[in-house]
C-alpha positions as CSV (number, residue, x, y, z in Angstrom):
1,M,39.6,4.8,6.5
2,K,37.3,2.3,4.6
3,D,34.7,5.3,3.6
4,V,37.3,7.6,2.7
5,L,38.9,5.0,0.4
6,A,35.0,4.0,-0.6
7,Q,34.8,7.7,-1.8
8,A,38.0,7.7,-3.5
9,D,36.8,4.7,-5.3
10,L,33.4,6.6,-6.5
11,L,35.4,9.5,-7.8
12,G,37.7,7.0,-9.5
13,K,34.6,5.7,-11.1
14,A,33.3,9.1,-12.1
15,I,36.3,10.3,-13.6
16,I,36.2,7.1,-15.5
17,G,32.9,8.0,-16.6
18,N,34.0,11.5,-17.8
19,E,33.6,12.7,-21.2
20,R,37.4,13.6,-21.0
21,Y,38.6,10.8,-19.7
22,Q,36.8,8.4,-22.0
23,R,37.5,10.9,-25.1
24,L,41.5,10.6,-23.8
25,A,41.1,6.6,-23.6
26,A,39.8,6.4,-27.1
27,V,42.0,8.4,-28.9
28,R,44.9,6.7,-26.9
29,Q,44.0,3.5,-28.5
30,Q,44.0,5.0,-31.8
31,V,47.2,6.2,-31.2
32,F,48.9,2.9,-29.9
33,S,47.3,0.8,-32.6
34,D,48.4,2.6,-35.5
35,E,52.1,1.7,-35.3
36,K,53.8,4.7,-37.2
37,T,51.9,7.1,-35.2
38,R,52.6,5.0,-32.0
39,K,56.4,5.2,-32.7
40,L,56.4,8.7,-33.5
41,F,54.9,9.2,-30.1
42,E,57.5,6.8,-28.0
43,E,60.2,8.8,-29.7
44,Y,58.8,12.3,-29.1
45,E,58.3,11.1,-25.4
46,A,61.7,9.3,-25.2
47,I,63.6,12.9,-26.2
48,T,61.2,15.0,-24.1
49,R,62.6,12.5,-21.0
50,S,65.9,12.6,-22.1
51,F,65.8,16.6,-22.6
52,E,64.4,17.0,-18.9
53,E,67.2,14.3,-17.5
54,Q,69.8,16.3,-19.2
55,R,68.6,19.7,-18.0
56,Q,68.3,18.5,-14.7
57,S,71.9,17.2,-14.4
58,G,73.6,20.1,-16.0
59,R,74.4,18.4,-19.2
60,P,73.9,20.3,-22.3
61,I,72.1,19.1,-25.2
62,S,73.8,18.5,-28.3
63,P,72.9,20.4,-31.8
64,H,72.1,16.7,-33.1
65,Q,69.8,16.2,-30.6
66,K,68.2,19.7,-30.7
67,E,67.6,18.8,-34.5
68,R,66.0,15.5,-34.2
69,M,63.7,17.2,-31.6
70,S,62.9,19.9,-34.4
71,Q,62.5,17.1,-36.9
72,V,60.0,15.0,-34.5
73,E,58.1,18.4,-33.5
74,T,57.6,19.1,-37.2
75,Q,56.3,15.4,-37.6
76,I,54.1,15.4,-34.4
77,R,52.4,19.0,-35.4
78,Q,51.3,17.1,-38.6
79,N,50.2,14.2,-37.6
80,E,46.3,15.1,-36.5
81,L,45.8,11.7,-34.4
82,V,49.0,12.8,-32.1
83,Q,47.5,16.4,-31.9
84,Q,44.3,14.9,-31.1
85,F,45.9,12.6,-28.0
86,L,47.7,15.8,-27.2
87,R,44.4,17.9,-26.6
88,A,42.8,15.1,-25.0
89,Q,45.1,14.4,-22.3
90,A,45.6,18.3,-21.8
91,D,41.5,18.4,-21.4
92,F,42.2,15.2,-19.1
93,T,45.1,17.3,-17.2
94,E,42.6,20.0,-16.5
95,L,39.9,17.6,-15.0
96,V,42.2,16.2,-12.8
97,N,43.8,19.5,-11.6
98,K,40.6,20.7,-10.9
99,V,39.8,17.5,-8.9
100,Y,43.1,18.2,-6.9
101,R,42.1,22.2,-6.4
102,T,38.6,20.9,-5.1
103,L,40.3,18.6,-2.5
104,E,42.5,20.9,-1.7
105,S,40.5,23.1,-1.1
106,A,38.0,21.1,1.0
107,L,40.8,20.1,3.6
108,Q,41.5,24.0,4.3
109,P,40.2,25.0,7.9
110,P,37.4,27.2,7.9
111,H,38.5,30.4,8.1
112,G,38.3,32.5,11.4
113,K,39.2,29.4,13.5
């Protein structure tokens, strides 16, 4: 078990050293250092979570909520810093997905056995 955990530790360090992670960390710091951008981003995430919770529970989304989401999305599209963060987050997620697929592939039994 220790060898597996040691390899996981090495993988984590490799990910931290990857340019996609570095970019995400740098842009995240910028987003959360700028109060206006941080609040906008937090509101967007809160609305998104609320919509998802409502959908999962079968509750309708009110016209007011839809309008507020539209307003926030417009502000997000116009905020270059948030756009940089979202691009960096998508790039990092792509990296994590590739790592996961690689692990998943390595765990498959050899064909024909």
